[in-house]
Steps between C-alpha positions, in 0.01 A plus 500: 500500500773742596655486151178464303539138391249219516583161652496350150785736408712410800752224560733421787839358401728337753713205600353412840179303519406584858546877459502629142271244338268465800458879511394513135260212534351644820442828313324305222753600233720285280819380666815410307768292664849530355720204592822699537477557873363308792212300348566183308272310261464223757374751759219601265421141411479380859377815675164669547597833342459481123609799290295595197811471282851367555817582307855374536637855480405862444647463151265209425206709621611793282534276195153354556344847530687622194374201301141566612529863400632406155218248448239762586614731219 
């Protein structure tokens, strides 16, 4: 609200499931986990906190977004 964006336009990106990702999910926005920090794929698989999207790195996330943008042209 403060910045004038809707929840559908908002995403939380982080590398910790119990803080970053949980915060996004609790706020009912998309949550992206990047596996370059604390969280590991096994943590997501076996845990209760499930991010909306998961990427191996910020670069992989960037490449995926770039590809989506190019496809939408």
